[in-house]
C-alpha positions in Angstrom: 0.0 -0.2 0.3 1.6 3.1 -0.8 2.0 6.3 1.6 1.1 9.6 1.0 3.5 11.8 0.3 3.3 13.8 3.5 3.7 10.0 5.6 6.9 10.1 3.0 8.0 13.5 3.5 7.8 13.4 6.9 9.5 10.0 7.3 12.6 11.1 4.8 12.9 14.7 7.6 13.0 11.9 10.5 16.7 11.1 9.6 19.0 13.7 11.2 21.4 13.2 8.8 19.1 13.7 5.4 17.7 17.0 7.1 21.7 17.9 7.1 21.9 16.6 3.8 18.7 19.2 3.0 20.2 22.2 4.6 23.4 21.9 2.4 21.2 21.3 -0.7 19.5 24.7 0.3 22.4 26.9 0.1 22.8 25.2 -3.3 23.5 22.1 -5.7 26.9 19.7 -5.3 27.8 16.4 -5.8 27.0 13.4 -3.7 31.2 12.7 -2.4 31.2 16.7 -1.7 27.7 15.9 0.3 29.2 12.7 1.6 32.1 14.8 3.1 31.0 15.7 6.6 29.3 12.6 7.4 31.2 10.2 9.1 29.2 7.1 7.2 30.2 5.8 3.7 29.3 6.9 0.4 27.0 4.5 -0.4 25.0 5.1 3.2 24.6 8.8 1.6 23.8 7.1 -1.6 20.8 5.5 0.3 19.7 8.6 2.2 19.6 10.6 -1.2 17.2 8.0 -3.0 14.7 8.2 0.2 15.0 12.0 0.0 14.4 11.7 -3.9 11.5 9.3 -3.2 10.0 11.9 -1.4 10.2 14.5 -3.7 12.8 16.7 -1.7 15.6 16.3 -3.9 16.5 16.0 -7.8 19.6 14.2 -9.1 21.0 14.9 -12.4 23.7 13.4 -14.7 26.0 15.6 -16.6 29.1 13.5 -17.8 31.0 12.2 -14.4 29.3 14.8 -12.5 26.3 13.5 -10.4 24.7 17.1 -8.7 22.5 17.3 -6.4 19.6 20.0 -5.5 17.1 20.6 -3.8 13.6 20.8 -5.1 12.0 24.4 -4.4 7.9 23.5 -3.7 9.1 20.6 -1.7 8.1 21.3 1.4 5.1 22.7 0.4 2.9 20.2 1.6 4.7 20.2 4.8 3.8 23.7 4.6 0.5 23.5 4.2 -0.4 20.9 6.4 2.0 23.0 9.6 -0.5 26.3 8.5 -4.2 24.6 10.2 -2.2 24.2 12.9 -0.1 27.6 12.6 -3.4 29.5 12.5 -4.4 27.6 16.0 -1.7 28.2 17.6 -1.4 32.1 17.2 -5.4 32.3 17.9 -4.7 30.5 21.3 -1.5 32.9 21.7 -4.1 35.9 21.0 -6.5 35.1 23.4 -4.1 34.0 26.2 -2.3 37.8 25.4 -6.1 38.8 25.9 -6.6 37.0 29.0 -2.9 38.2 30.4 -3.9 41.9 29.5 -7.2 41.3 31.5 -5.5 40.3 34.2 -3.0 43.3 34.7 -5.9 45.6 34.2 -7.5 43.7 37.4 -4.2 44.1 39.3 -3.5 47.5 38.4 -7.5 48.5 39.6 -6.7 46.7 42.6 -3.5 48.1 43.5 -5.3 52.0 43.4 -8.0 50.9 46.0 -5.5 49.9 48.8 
């Protein structure tokens, strides 16, 4: 049974190495060997991480002669952002209500302070 795109994306993002690879690719296109440099893992392991990211649609890999450039897909995280937007809105509304409540409490405290 195939996973939905969002589940595939979150599964790909669950690994810190893959998140670090994406962070590097956000700076620009680079080769697999350059991506592998900062990690203490084998090139085949990096290649497996790249396959997961590619299946999730987060990166694309090219082929230019001997060079195998990788690049981040610009709209790759749009689905995640869209999904999070509902929760972002919910938390902003809750924080706004909390802010209103705190202002009420402060106003009551000021009134009590003047009555003394």
